[in-house]
C-alpha positions as CSV (number, residue, x, y, z in Angstrom):
1,M,-52.6,154.8,-67.0
2,N,-55.8,153.9,-65.2
3,H,-59.1,155.5,-67.3
4,T,-62.3,156.4,-65.3
5,G,-65.7,155.0,-67.0
6,S,-65.7,158.6,-68.3
7,G,-62.5,158.2,-70.6
8,E,-60.6,160.7,-67.9
9,E,-56.9,159.6,-66.8
10,Y,-57.3,158.8,-63.5
11,R,-55.3,160.3,-60.6
12,P,-54.9,160.0,-57.3
13,G,-57.5,163.0,-55.7
14,S,-59.8,162.3,-58.7
15,E,-63.2,161.6,-58.2
16,I,-64.2,157.5,-59.5
17,L,-66.8,155.5,-60.0
18,V,-66.8,153.1,-57.1
19,E,-68.9,150.0,-56.0
20,K,-69.4,149.8,-52.6
21,T,-70.5,146.4,-50.7
22,Q,-73.0,146.6,-48.8
23,A,-72.6,143.4,-46.0
24,R,-70.5,144.1,-43.4
25,S,-67.8,141.2,-44.2
26,L,-67.5,142.3,-47.7
27,P,-65.4,145.4,-47.6
28,L,-64.1,145.7,-51.0
29,L,-64.2,149.0,-53.5
30,A,-64.2,147.9,-56.7
31,I,-63.0,151.0,-58.7
32,T,-64.5,149.6,-62.3
33,R,-63.9,151.1,-65.8
34,M,-67.6,151.8,-67.7
35,G,-68.8,150.9,-70.8
36,D,-67.7,147.7,-72.8
37,H,-65.8,146.2,-70.0
38,A,-68.1,146.9,-66.7
39,F,-67.8,144.7,-64.0
40,E,-70.9,143.4,-62.0
41,R,-69.0,142.2,-58.5
42,S,-71.7,141.9,-56.4
43,H,-75.5,141.2,-55.9
44,H,-75.5,143.5,-53.1
45,S,-73.8,147.0,-54.3
46,S,-74.7,150.4,-55.0
47,H,-72.9,153.0,-56.8
48,G,-71.3,156.5,-55.4
49,R,-68.9,158.8,-56.1
50,V,-65.8,159.0,-53.7
51,S,-62.2,160.0,-54.2
52,F,-59.4,157.6,-54.4
53,Q,-58.0,159.0,-51.1
54,E,-61.3,158.8,-48.9
55,A,-61.4,154.8,-50.0
56,R,-58.5,153.8,-49.0
57,A,-58.5,156.2,-45.4
58,E,-61.7,153.6,-44.9
59,G,-59.5,151.0,-44.8
60,R,-60.5,149.2,-47.4
61,A,-59.2,147.2,-50.1
62,V,-59.5,148.9,-53.6
63,Q,-59.1,147.4,-57.2
64,V,-59.0,148.5,-60.2
65,F,-61.0,146.9,-63.0
66,D,-60.1,148.4,-66.7
67,E,-60.5,146.4,-69.6
68,G,-60.6,142.9,-68.0
69,K,-57.2,143.7,-66.5
70,I,-57.8,143.4,-62.2
71,V,-55.1,145.9,-60.8
72,M,-53.9,145.2,-56.9
73,R,-53.1,147.9,-54.7
74,L,-51.2,148.0,-51.7
75,P,-53.0,146.9,-48.7
76,M,-53.2,149.6,-45.6
77,P,-49.7,149.5,-43.5
78,R,-50.6,148.0,-40.1
79,G,-47.1,149.6,-38.0
80,P,-43.9,150.9,-38.7
81,V,-42.5,148.2,-40.9
82,S,-44.9,148.0,-43.2
83,G,-45.7,151.7,-43.5
84,A,-42.1,152.6,-43.8
85,L,-41.8,149.9,-46.6
86,F,-45.1,150.7,-48.7
87,E,-43.9,154.4,-48.6
88,R,-40.3,153.1,-50.6
89,L,-42.3,150.9,-52.8
90,T,-44.6,153.4,-54.3
91,R,-41.3,155.4,-55.7
92,P,-38.8,153.9,-58.5
93,P,-36.1,151.5,-56.8
94,H,-33.8,153.0,-54.8
95,R,-31.6,152.4,-51.9
96,F,-32.9,152.1,-48.7
97,D,-33.0,150.6,-45.1
98,L,-35.6,149.0,-43.1
99,P,-36.9,150.3,-40.2
100,P,-35.6,148.1,-36.9
101,V,-37.9,145.3,-36.7
102,P,-39.3,145.1,-32.9
103,A,-38.4,142.3,-30.8
104,G,-41.4,140.5,-29.1
105,K,-44.3,138.7,-29.3
106,S,-43.5,136.1,-32.3
107,S,-43.9,136.9,-35.8
108,L,-46.2,134.7,-36.5
109,E,-48.8,136.8,-34.7
110,N,-47.1,140.1,-35.2
111,E,-49.5,142.1,-37.9
112,D,-47.2,144.4,-39.3
113,L,-44.5,142.1,-39.9
114,Q,-46.4,139.7,-41.7
115,L,-48.0,141.9,-43.5
116,A,-45.0,143.1,-44.6
117,L,-43.7,140.3,-46.3
118,F,-46.1,139.3,-47.6
119,V,-45.8,141.8,-49.6
120,C,-42.5,141.7,-50.6
121,Y,-43.3,137.9,-51.5
122,E,-46.1,139.4,-53.9
123,L,-43.9,140.4,-56.2
124,H,-43.2,137.7,-56.9
125,Y,-46.5,136.6,-57.9
126,Q,-49.0,138.9,-59.3
127,G,-47.4,142.1,-57.8
128,F,-49.3,145.3,-57.2
129,D,-50.4,148.2,-59.5
130,E,-48.5,151.1,-57.8
131,V,-45.3,149.0,-57.4
132,D,-42.4,149.5,-60.1
133,E,-41.6,145.6,-61.4
134,G,-38.1,147.0,-61.0
135,W,-38.3,146.2,-57.3
136,E,-38.8,142.8,-57.7
137,W,-35.3,141.9,-57.5
138,D,-33.5,144.8,-55.9
139,P,-30.9,144.6,-53.3
140,S,-32.6,146.9,-51.3
141,L,-35.9,145.2,-51.0
142,L,-34.4,142.1,-50.9
143,A,-32.1,142.7,-47.7
144,A,-35.6,144.2,-46.2
145,R,-36.9,140.8,-47.0
146,Q,-34.1,138.6,-45.5
147,I,-34.9,140.5,-42.1
148,L,-38.3,139.3,-42.5
149,E,-37.6,136.4,-43.3
150,R,-35.0,135.6,-40.5
151,R,-37.5,136.9,-37.8
152,L,-40.2,134.3,-39.4
153,E,-37.6,131.3,-39.6
154,D,-37.1,131.8,-35.8
155,D,-40.1,132.1,-34.9
156,L,-40.8,128.7,-36.6
157,T,-38.0,127.3,-35.1
158,Q,-39.8,127.8,-31.7
159,A,-42.9,126.7,-32.7
160,V,-41.6,123.3,-34.7
161,S,-38.7,121.4,-33.6
162,H,-35.8,121.2,-36.2
163,P,-34.0,119.3,-37.2
164,F,-36.4,116.0,-37.5
165,P,-34.0,113.0,-37.3
166,V,-33.9,110.9,-40.7
167,P,-36.7,108.3,-40.4
168,S,-34.8,105.2,-39.1
169,A,-34.5,102.4,-40.9
170,R,-37.4,99.7,-40.8
171,P,-36.9,96.0,-41.8
172,L,-38.0,95.4,-45.3
173,L,-38.8,99.1,-45.6
174,T,-37.1,100.8,-48.4
175,L,-36.3,104.4,-48.0
176,P,-39.4,105.9,-49.8
177,M,-41.6,103.7,-47.5
178,R,-40.0,104.3,-44.1
179,M,-40.9,108.5,-45.3
180,R,-44.8,107.6,-46.3
181,R,-44.8,106.2,-42.8
182,T,-43.1,108.4,-40.8
183,L,-45.7,111.3,-42.2
184,V,-48.3,109.5,-41.7
185,D,-47.5,109.1,-37.9
186,L,-46.5,112.9,-37.8
187,V,-50.5,114.1,-39.4
188,S,-51.4,111.5,-37.0
189,A,-49.8,113.0,-34.3
190,A,-50.6,116.5,-35.1
191,D,-54.6,118.8,-34.6
192,D,-54.5,119.1,-37.8
193,G,-58.0,121.5,-37.6
194,S,-60.5,119.1,-37.8
195,C,-62.3,121.0,-34.9
196,L,-62.6,123.8,-37.4
197,A,-63.8,121.4,-40.2
198,T,-66.2,119.5,-37.6
199,F,-67.5,123.1,-36.3
200,L,-68.1,124.3,-40.5
201,E,-70.0,121.0,-41.1
202,K,-72.5,120.9,-38.4
203,K,-72.5,124.7,-36.3
204,A,-71.5,127.7,-38.5
205,D,-73.7,130.1,-39.8
206,L,-73.5,131.6,-43.4
207,E,-71.7,134.9,-42.3
208,Q,-69.2,132.5,-40.4
209,F,-68.7,130.1,-43.1
210,R,-68.0,133.3,-45.3
211,E,-65.3,134.5,-43.3
212,F,-64.1,131.3,-43.1
213,V,-63.4,131.4,-47.2
214,T,-62.7,135.1,-47.0
215,H,-59.6,133.5,-45.0
216,R,-58.6,130.6,-47.7
217,S,-59.1,133.3,-50.5
218,I,-55.8,134.4,-49.8
219,Y,-54.2,131.4,-50.7
220,H,-57.0,129.6,-52.5
221,L,-56.6,132.1,-55.2
222,K,-53.5,131.3,-55.8
223,E,-53.7,127.4,-55.2
224,G,-50.6,125.7,-56.5
225,D,-48.3,128.3,-57.1
226,P,-46.1,128.7,-54.2
227,H,-45.5,125.0,-54.5
228,T,-44.9,125.2,-58.2
229,W,-41.6,127.0,-57.3
230,A,-39.5,123.6,-56.6
231,I,-40.4,121.8,-60.1
232,P,-37.1,123.1,-61.5
233,R,-35.4,122.6,-58.3
234,L,-36.0,118.3,-58.5
235,R,-35.1,115.9,-60.9
236,G,-36.0,112.4,-61.0
237,R,-39.3,110.7,-59.6
238,A,-39.8,113.6,-57.3
239,K,-40.1,116.0,-60.0
240,A,-42.2,113.7,-61.7
241,A,-44.9,113.1,-58.7
242,L,-44.5,116.9,-58.2
243,V,-45.7,117.8,-62.0
244,E,-48.9,114.8,-61.6
245,I,-50.5,117.0,-58.3
246,Q,-49.7,120.1,-59.2
247,A,-51.2,119.4,-63.1
248,D,-54.5,118.8,-60.9
249,E,-54.1,121.9,-59.7
250,Y,-54.3,123.5,-62.4
251,G,-56.8,121.7,-63.9
252,G,-55.3,120.0,-66.2
253,G,-54.7,123.0,-68.7
254,R,-58.7,123.5,-68.3
255,L,-59.3,127.2,-67.2
256,E,-62.8,126.2,-65.8
257,R,-61.2,123.3,-64.0
258,M,-58.2,125.1,-62.1
259,H,-59.0,124.8,-58.6
260,S,-57.9,128.3,-58.4
261,E,-61.6,129.3,-60.6
262,L,-62.9,126.6,-58.6
263,F,-62.7,128.4,-55.6
264,R,-64.1,131.5,-57.3
265,A,-67.4,130.0,-58.2
266,T,-67.8,129.5,-54.2
267,M,-66.7,132.5,-53.2
268,R,-69.2,134.3,-55.4
269,A,-71.8,131.8,-54.2
270,L,-71.6,133.7,-51.1
271,D,-71.8,137.0,-52.4
272,L,-67.9,137.2,-51.8
273,D,-65.5,139.5,-54.3
274,D,-63.7,136.8,-55.8
275,S,-60.8,138.9,-57.4
276,Y,-57.5,138.1,-56.4
277,G,-56.3,139.5,-53.0
278,A,-59.7,141.3,-52.3
279,Y,-59.9,140.6,-48.3
280,L,-55.9,141.2,-47.8
281,D,-56.9,144.1,-45.6
282,R,-59.1,142.1,-43.7
283,V,-57.2,139.2,-42.4
284,P,-54.9,138.3,-39.8
285,A,-51.3,137.9,-39.2
286,I,-52.4,134.0,-38.4
287,T,-53.8,133.9,-42.6
288,L,-50.9,136.3,-44.0
289,A,-48.6,133.4,-42.0
290,L,-49.8,130.3,-44.0
291,S,-48.9,131.9,-47.1
292,N,-45.9,133.7,-45.9
293,V,-44.3,130.4,-44.8
294,M,-45.1,128.3,-48.3
295,S,-43.4,131.4,-49.6
296,L,-40.2,131.2,-48.0
297,F,-40.1,127.5,-48.3
298,G,-40.9,128.2,-52.5
299,L,-38.3,130.6,-53.1
300,H,-35.5,129.2,-50.7
301,R,-33.3,126.3,-53.1
302,R,-32.1,125.4,-49.9
303,H,-36.0,124.7,-48.0
304,R,-37.4,122.7,-51.2
305,G,-37.3,119.9,-49.2
306,A,-39.3,121.5,-46.6
307,L,-41.4,122.9,-49.5
308,L,-42.1,119.3,-50.5
309,G,-43.1,118.0,-46.9
310,H,-45.3,121.0,-46.7
311,L,-47.1,120.2,-49.4
312,A,-47.2,116.9,-48.5
313,A,-48.8,117.3,-45.1
314,F,-51.5,119.9,-47.2
315,E,-52.6,116.7,-49.5
316,M,-52.9,114.4,-46.6
317,T,-55.0,116.3,-44.0
318,S,-57.2,118.0,-46.9
319,S,-59.9,115.0,-48.6
320,I,-61.9,114.5,-44.9
321,P,-61.7,118.3,-44.2
322,N,-63.0,119.1,-47.2
323,R,-66.0,116.4,-47.4
324,R,-67.0,118.7,-43.6
325,Y,-66.5,121.6,-45.2
326,S,-68.4,120.7,-48.1
327,R,-71.3,119.0,-46.2
328,G,-71.6,122.2,-44.4
329,L,-71.9,124.4,-47.1
330,R,-74.9,122.2,-48.1
331,R,-76.7,122.4,-45.1
332,L,-76.4,126.4,-45.0
333,G,-78.3,125.8,-48.9
334,G,-75.0,125.6,-50.9
335,D,-75.9,124.3,-54.3
336,A,-73.2,122.1,-56.1
337,A,-71.6,124.5,-58.0
338,A,-71.2,126.5,-55.0
339,R,-69.9,122.9,-53.6
340,R,-67.5,121.9,-56.3
341,F,-64.2,122.9,-54.9
342,Y,-64.6,121.0,-51.9
343,D,-65.9,118.0,-53.4
344,E,-62.8,118.1,-56.2
345,H,-60.4,118.3,-53.2
346,V,-62.4,115.2,-51.9
347,R,-61.7,112.7,-54.7
348,A,-58.0,114.4,-55.7
349,D,-56.4,114.9,-52.9
350,A,-57.0,111.1,-52.0
351,V,-55.1,109.8,-54.7
352,H,-52.5,113.3,-54.3
353,E,-51.8,112.2,-50.6
354,Q,-50.2,108.7,-51.9
355,I,-48.7,110.2,-54.5
356,A,-47.5,112.9,-52.4
357,A,-46.0,111.2,-49.0
358,H,-44.2,108.1,-51.4
359,D,-43.6,109.1,-54.9
360,M,-42.6,112.6,-54.1
361,C,-41.5,113.0,-50.7
362,G,-40.3,109.4,-50.2
363,G,-38.1,109.8,-53.8
364,F,-36.4,113.0,-52.6
365,A,-35.5,111.5,-49.8
366,A,-34.0,108.6,-51.3
367,S,-32.1,111.0,-53.9
368,H,-31.2,113.0,-51.0
369,P,-31.2,111.2,-47.8
370,A,-29.4,114.2,-45.7
371,L,-32.4,116.4,-46.4
372,S,-35.4,114.2,-45.3
373,G,-35.5,115.8,-41.9
374,D,-36.4,119.3,-43.8
375,V,-39.0,117.3,-45.3
376,L,-40.2,116.1,-42.2
377,Y,-40.1,120.0,-40.8
378,G,-41.8,121.1,-43.9
379,A,-44.9,118.6,-42.6
380,A,-44.7,119.7,-39.3
381,C,-44.6,123.7,-39.9
382,A,-48.1,123.5,-42.0
383,L,-49.9,121.6,-39.5
384,A,-48.7,123.9,-36.9
385,L,-49.9,126.9,-38.6
386,D,-53.4,124.9,-39.5
387,R,-53.9,124.4,-36.0
388,L,-52.9,128.0,-35.0
389,F,-55.0,129.2,-37.5
390,A,-58.1,127.0,-36.3
391,E,-57.5,128.1,-32.8
392,H,-57.5,131.7,-33.9
393,V,-60.9,131.5,-36.0
394,L,-62.6,129.1,-32.9
395,R,-61.8,131.5,-30.0
396,R,-62.9,134.3,-32.0
397,W,-66.4,132.8,-32.9
398,T,-66.3,131.2,-29.5
399,H,-66.4,135.2,-28.1
400,G,-69.0,136.0,-30.3
401,A,-66.6,138.1,-32.6
402,T,-65.3,137.9,-36.1
403,S,-62.6,135.8,-37.2
404,L,-61.3,138.4,-39.5
405,R,-59.6,142.2,-38.7
406,E,-62.2,144.9,-38.4
407,A,-62.8,147.1,-41.4
408,D,-62.7,149.9,-39.9
409,L,-58.8,149.3,-38.3
410,M,-56.3,152.3,-38.3
411,V,-53.2,152.6,-39.8
412,G,-50.7,151.6,-37.5
413,S,-52.9,149.1,-35.6
414,R,-50.9,146.0,-34.9
């Protein structure tokens, strides 16, 4: 049970103490247990009495903080599919059928479908407070998730050609060397979002930088987790290489050095809420798609090659953009602690890209030559989605609009 600050059990409809963020890009209503375990979530906040339903009606994410436990609640639905799904998930596991998935524009831009799929996947990560953990492997939910995944996979193949050819033989080059060379060529030919990184370095104002960090929080607060699914599915050289990379992502076993923790420090420096999933209601479909594709590749063994290629593309396009992000944040007044997340990636990913391309992907290709094309496909998906994300953000900013979803969007908007 959740409790209010007075020690009373929290029930829907009861009055609860909330912390309401005043900054316009900070929609979180953090329900806070008072007493020894109270949390201070923002420097720009005030307290007032509202009901849980009133908080949700405002279209804002709600989290309960109870004795140090962060409780993430289901986001607001964005259409008939997510609406029907979330209503089912608030009950005990039972058989159900997903409403028909509408045809039309790419699911990469469909708010309803991306959110529904994200919530399905999140049950394999931290879950949601009001969702029974028995739903994680419930056959009906897996069947519904499969429908959403098939739509996503179909739309990915429209955005990215597949299958890629196996790297052609080159004199004096081993298969790992050929894989690395092909990945380098693929990354070099792609528009990797460098325009966005340059804008953040030289032109972005503080509010725009905070928006960018808000987008990235959806992944960076669980950084490393989707790619870690691949570890038990690998052997030999590729497995050792992935473990080396992931060990750095998790700070070598030191909490304060975990990349997700470093990102939390950046968020706090920008007066953003650093709790897990705080901005789920604010990010658009393309931001959710970035995470969903990682989970799609990570949760299916058949996509293990694509997952490695995805990670390799991440690492190979990280150092230079993160250097620009750090410079941009310094220009806006960010101190060394605020910039440490970006500075750490400049250093670490310069090494990781070599390990990922040659040892991890090359080693995997040497053991599974028939899956070399999957590796390149995964890399191409990462690059294509990063380009679509950068285009969305820059297009909105060019027109003087926020790149986030407006806080007052109502249920059913798509």
